[in-house]
C-alpha positions in Angstrom: 70.0 119.3 108.3 68.2 116.6 110.0 70.0 113.2 110.5 67.5 111.7 108.1 68.0 114.3 105.3 71.9 113.9 105.9 71.9 110.3 105.5 69.4 110.6 102.5 71.8 112.8 100.9 74.8 110.5 101.7 72.5 107.7 99.8 72.3 109.7 96.7 76.0 110.5 96.9 76.8 107.1 97.5 74.7 105.8 94.4 76.4 108.3 92.1 79.6 107.2 93.3 78.8 103.6 92.3 78.0 104.8 89.0 81.3 106.5 88.5 83.1 103.3 89.6 81.4 101.1 86.8 83.0 103.1 84.0 85.4 101.1 81.9 89.0 102.1 81.8 92.4 100.5 81.5 93.9 98.9 84.5 97.5 99.5 85.2 98.9 97.1 87.7 101.0 99.3 89.9 101.0 97.2 93.1 103.9 95.8 95.0 106.3 93.5 92.6 106.6 89.7 92.7 109.2 87.3 91.1 107.9 84.5 88.9 110.2 81.7 87.9 109.0 79.0 85.8 109.7 75.6 87.9 110.4 73.3 85.0 109.7 73.5 81.2 106.4 71.4 81.5 103.6 74.0 80.1 100.7 71.6 81.0 101.3 72.0 84.8 99.6 75.1 86.4 102.8 75.6 88.4 104.6 76.1 85.3 102.1 78.8 84.1 101.9 82.5 85.5 98.2 82.8 85.4 98.0 86.7 84.9 94.4 86.8 84.3 91.4 84.0 83.5 92.4 83.6 80.0 96.2 84.6 79.9 98.5 81.9 81.2 101.9 82.6 80.3 104.3 79.4 80.2 107.2 78.1 77.8 108.4 74.5 76.8 112.0 73.7 76.7 112.6 75.8 73.7 110.9 78.6 71.8 109.0 81.5 73.0 106.3 82.3 75.6 102.7 81.2 74.9 99.3 81.2 76.2 98.4 77.8 77.9 94.7 78.9 78.2 94.4 78.8 74.4 97.8 77.4 73.1 99.7 74.3 73.3 102.9 75.6 71.7 104.3 78.9 70.7 103.3 80.1 67.2 103.5 83.2 64.9 100.9 85.1 67.1 101.8 83.8 70.5 101.1 84.6 73.5 97.5 84.8 72.2 95.6 87.9 73.8 98.8 89.9 74.6 100.8 92.5 73.2 104.3 93.9 74.0 106.5 96.8 74.6 109.5 98.5 76.1 108.8 100.7 79.1 106.9 100.6 82.2 103.1 100.4 82.7 102.4 103.7 83.6 103.8 104.9 80.3 101.4 102.8 78.3 99.6 105.6 76.5 102.8 106.7 74.9 104.2 103.2 74.2 104.0 101.3 70.6 102.8 97.5 71.2 103.2 94.6 69.0 103.0 90.8 69.3 105.8 88.9 70.7 107.6 88.1 67.6 107.0 91.8 66.1 108.4 93.0 69.3 111.4 91.0 69.4 111.9 92.2 65.8 114.4 88.9 65.0 116.4 89.2 68.3 116.7 86.5 71.0 114.8 86.6 74.1 117.8 86.4 76.1 118.2 90.1 75.1 115.2 91.0 77.2 116.9 90.3 80.4 117.3 93.5 82.4 115.1 95.6 80.2 112.0 97.2 81.4 108.8 95.8 79.7 105.2 96.1 79.5 102.6 93.4 78.7 99.1 94.2 77.7 96.5 91.9 78.3 94.3 92.7 75.4 90.7 91.2 76.5 91.1 92.5 80.1 92.9 95.8 79.2 95.5 95.3 81.7 98.9 96.7 81.6 101.8 95.1 83.6 105.4 95.9 84.0 107.8 93.3 83.7 111.6 92.8 84.0 113.1 89.6 82.8 115.8 88.2 84.9 116.4 84.9 83.3 115.6 83.3 80.0 117.1 79.8 79.2 118.7 79.0 75.6 120.0 76.1 73.9 116.9 73.9 74.8 117.2 74.3 78.4 113.9 75.8 79.0 112.7 78.2 81.6 112.2 81.9 82.3 111.8 84.3 85.0 110.9 87.9 85.5 109.8 90.6 88.2 106.5 91.9 87.5 103.9 94.0 89.0 100.6 93.0 90.6 97.2 94.5 90.7 96.6 97.5 92.8 94.1 97.9 95.4 91.0 98.4 93.7 88.2 100.5 94.6 85.0 98.5 94.0 81.3 98.1 95.6 79.0 95.3 94.5 75.2 95.1 95.2 74.8 97.7 98.0 71.9 97.9 100.1 71.3 101.3 101.9 69.7 101.9 105.1 69.1 104.5 107.9 68.4 103.2 111.4 68.9 104.9 114.7 70.6 107.9 113.2 73.3 105.5 111.6 74.0 105.2 107.9 74.4 101.7 106.8 75.1 99.7 103.8 75.9 96.1 102.8 78.4 95.0 100.4 79.3 91.9 98.5 82.6 90.2 99.5 84.7 87.2 98.9 85.2 85.1 102.3 88.7 85.6 103.7 89.5 88.6 101.5 90.4 91.9 103.1 88.6 95.2 102.7 89.1 98.8 103.6 86.0 101.0 103.9 87.0 104.9 103.3 84.9 108.1 103.3 85.6 111.5 102.0 83.7 115.0 101.8 85.3 116.2 98.7 86.4 113.1 96.4 90.0 114.1 96.8 91.0 113.1 100.4 90.1 109.8 101.7 90.1 108.2 105.2 89.7 104.8 106.4 86.8 104.2 108.9 87.1 100.4 108.9 89.5 97.3 108.0 88.2 93.9 108.0 88.8 90.4 106.8 85.3 89.3 105.2 83.7 86.4 107.1 81.1 85.6 104.3 79.7 87.1 101.1 78.1 90.0 102.7 79.7 92.7 105.0 78.2 95.8 106.5 79.2 99.4 107.3 77.7 101.5 109.8 78.5 105.2 110.2 77.3 107.8 112.3 79.5 110.7 111.4 77.9 114.2 112.0 79.4 115.4 108.6 76.6 116.7 106.5 77.9 115.3 103.2 80.1 112.1 102.9 81.3 110.0 100.1 82.0 106.2 100.5 84.1 103.5 99.0 85.1 100.1 99.6 88.5 98.9 98.5 89.3 95.3 98.1 93.0 94.8 99.0 94.5 92.7 96.3 97.8 90.5 97.6 
């Protein structure tokens, strides 16, 4: 197979893979765990909100339950809005039964959550997050803390431009400046190997590959902290 035909095949395969990545699916946050501890019970300050998504900011006053500071100013009967809860871990989400915060507690104090495996589902974003509460203040003291999972390394490519020059396969992809990206290749969609790792310097980055393989797939993974 000529270099041109090989790279043309790569271009077609690459376009197909992009389409596959565009399909919607629930996202399970299975990245490394972090601890969030509310500094003080003032829900109006961003430091006192765990901003899990653009429209879900978990917080609490000096009493009551959690609420979503993006759309609420206090905990109501359906708080936190745009969330539902279950006991278990995020990878089990298909077998879990979710309900709103109060329905999930079923009349129990949130202090009973401490130490238990919990999952919160961000409904609009369709994201599942594992949590384990480590602290819940009672008697008007306010405050809470938990250990939770973080986003996985996500496989994404945006607006690629495919070019063949001097027997090299090139494509550009959109990036966020200062974010880290890993470019990987595969011949079978099963085993992936990195060919470059970089921190983006601008909103566009380029990949160049001169491999002699007759068929290669490509993907770009943004490393999410």
